[in-house]
C-alpha positions as CSV (number, residue, x, y, z in Angstrom):
1,V,-0.4,-0.7,0.0
2,A,1.2,3.7,-1.5
3,A,-0.1,6.2,-0.3
4,N,0.3,10.0,1.2
5,A,1.0,10.5,5.2
6,G,-1.9,10.3,6.6
7,S,-4.1,8.3,4.1
8,G,-4.8,5.5,6.3
9,K,-2.2,3.3,4.6
10,T,-2.2,1.4,8.4
11,H,-5.8,0.5,8.6
12,V,-6.2,-0.5,5.5
13,L,-3.8,-2.9,6.7
14,V,-4.8,-3.8,9.8
15,D,-8.2,-4.2,7.8
16,R,-6.3,-6.4,5.1
17,I,-4.8,-8.7,8.2
18,A,-7.7,-9.1,10.2
19,R,-9.8,-10.5,7.3
20,L,-6.7,-13.0,6.5
21,L,-6.6,-14.2,9.8
22,L,-10.4,-14.2,9.8
23,S,-10.3,-16.7,6.7
24,G,-8.2,-19.0,8.5
25,S,-4.4,-18.2,8.0
26,A,-1.9,-18.4,10.6
27,P,-0.8,-15.5,12.2
28,D,3.3,-17.4,12.3
29,R,2.2,-17.4,8.0
30,L,1.6,-14.0,7.2
31,M,4.1,-11.0,7.5
32,C,3.8,-7.8,7.7
33,L,6.9,-5.3,6.2
34,T,7.1,-1.7,6.4
35,F,10.1,1.0,6.2
36,T,10.0,2.1,9.8
37,R,10.3,0.5,13.6
38,A,7.6,3.6,14.0
39,A,5.3,2.2,11.5
40,A,5.6,-1.8,12.2
41,A,5.3,-0.9,15.9
42,E,1.9,1.5,14.8
43,M,0.8,-1.2,13.1
44,S,1.0,-3.9,15.5
45,T,-0.5,-1.9,18.4
46,R,-3.8,-1.3,16.0
47,L,-3.9,-4.9,15.4
48,F,-3.6,-6.1,18.4
49,K,-5.8,-3.5,20.3
50,R,-8.3,-4.5,17.6
51,L,-8.5,-7.9,18.0
52,G,-8.0,-7.6,21.8
53,E,-11.7,-5.6,21.4
54,W,-13.4,-8.2,19.8
55,T,-12.8,-10.9,22.6
56,L,-15.2,-8.7,24.7
57,L,-17.8,-6.8,22.3
58,P,-21.0,-7.6,23.4
59,D,-22.2,-9.5,19.6
60,E,-24.0,-7.4,18.1
61,A,-20.6,-4.6,17.7
62,L,-18.5,-7.3,17.1
63,A,-20.8,-7.9,14.2
64,A,-20.7,-4.7,13.0
65,Q,-17.1,-4.2,12.7
66,L,-16.7,-7.6,11.4
67,A,-19.5,-6.5,8.7
68,E,-17.2,-3.5,7.9
69,V,-14.1,-5.1,7.8
70,T,-15.2,-8.6,5.4
71,G,-18.0,-7.1,3.9
72,E,-20.4,-10.2,4.4
73,I,-22.8,-10.4,7.2
74,A,-21.3,-12.0,9.6
75,T,-22.1,-16.0,10.9
76,P,-21.8,-17.5,14.6
77,D,-18.5,-19.1,13.1
78,M,-17.0,-16.3,12.0
79,M,-17.8,-14.3,16.0
80,E,-16.4,-16.9,17.7
81,R,-12.9,-17.2,15.3
82,A,-13.0,-13.4,16.0
83,R,-12.9,-14.0,19.6
84,R,-10.3,-16.6,19.6
85,L,-8.1,-14.5,17.3
86,F,-6.3,-12.3,20.0
87,A,-5.1,-15.0,22.1
88,E,-3.8,-17.1,18.4
89,A,-1.7,-14.6,17.2
90,L,0.0,-13.6,21.1
91,E,0.7,-17.7,21.0
92,S,1.7,-18.4,18.1
93,P,5.3,-19.8,18.1
94,G,6.3,-17.7,14.8
95,G,4.0,-15.0,15.9
96,L,2.5,-12.2,13.9
97,R,5.5,-10.9,12.3
98,I,5.3,-7.1,11.4
99,Q,8.9,-5.5,11.0
100,T,10.9,-3.4,8.9
101,I,12.4,-4.5,5.6
102,H,15.5,-4.0,7.3
103,A,15.1,-6.0,10.3
104,F,13.8,-9.3,7.7
105,C,16.5,-8.7,5.6
106,E,18.9,-8.9,8.7
107,R,17.0,-11.9,10.3
108,L,17.6,-14.0,6.8
109,L,21.3,-13.2,6.2
110,K,21.1,-14.4,9.9
111,R,19.6,-17.6,8.8
112,F,21.5,-17.7,5.5
113,P,24.7,-16.8,6.6
114,L,26.6,-19.2,4.2
115,E,24.7,-18.5,1.4
116,A,24.6,-14.6,1.6
117,K,28.3,-15.0,1.9
118,V,28.7,-13.2,4.9
119,V,30.4,-14.0,9.1
120,P,28.2,-15.9,10.9
121,Q,26.9,-14.1,13.8
122,F,27.5,-11.3,12.3
123,E,26.2,-7.5,13.7
124,V,24.5,-4.6,12.5
125,L,25.9,-1.6,13.4
126,D,23.8,0.9,14.4
127,E,24.4,4.7,13.7
128,R,26.3,5.7,16.7
129,A,29.2,2.6,15.8
130,T,29.0,3.6,11.5
131,E,29.9,7.0,12.4
132,Q,32.4,6.6,15.1
133,L,34.7,4.1,12.8
134,L,34.2,6.3,9.7
135,E,35.8,8.7,11.9
136,E,38.7,6.1,12.5
137,A,39.2,5.4,8.9
138,K,39.6,9.3,8.5
139,D,41.3,10.3,11.0
140,A,43.6,6.8,9.7
141,V,43.8,8.2,6.3
142,L,44.9,11.3,7.6
143,T,47.6,10.7,10.2
144,R,49.2,8.3,6.9
145,A,49.1,11.7,4.7
146,A,50.4,13.5,6.9
147,L,53.6,11.5,8.1
148,S,54.6,9.3,5.7
149,D,52.7,9.4,2.2
150,P,53.2,12.1,0.1
151,D,51.0,11.0,-2.6
152,L,48.3,10.2,-0.3
153,A,48.4,14.4,0.9
154,D,48.8,15.2,-2.1
155,S,45.5,13.7,-3.5
156,I,43.8,14.7,-0.5
157,A,44.6,18.2,-0.9
158,A,43.8,18.2,-4.2
159,L,39.9,16.8,-3.6
160,T,39.8,19.4,-0.9
161,E,39.5,21.7,-3.7
162,Y,36.3,20.2,-4.8
163,A,34.9,19.3,-1.6
164,G,34.2,21.3,1.6
165,E,34.7,19.9,4.8
166,E,31.8,17.6,5.5
167,R,31.9,16.0,2.1
């Protein structure tokens, strides 16, 4: 689902997930991917809130919500399933996976490191660690240029004519 901010993407996705769960899809067979942690958390919060509400709603209110989500008249079986979905989603071995694309890729790489040609037990650097490593690399290059490599120093001097301090 692609649309502008505030246009209802999360609502549409939560409805879709709810419909899939109501139709019998196992929670651990569904995966929802989004770009940000905040969006993943919001989607998860809204979905679990809705499933939790369904466990306690009076029959008439539940039937109305199910009709709105599915576009069908709620049957007693559908209502019974809706009341069990919250517990099923919580107890499912793999759980409902609502995560970022980056988290999914990291999980895939950790599961198949040899096939992906990455070191098993690798770790993804956070922004702070990345910045620190970049600073250390810059310092090492500049130290080498200043102390022992005049060609490197000339190259850096040429580059600084075309780029600012932060580029």
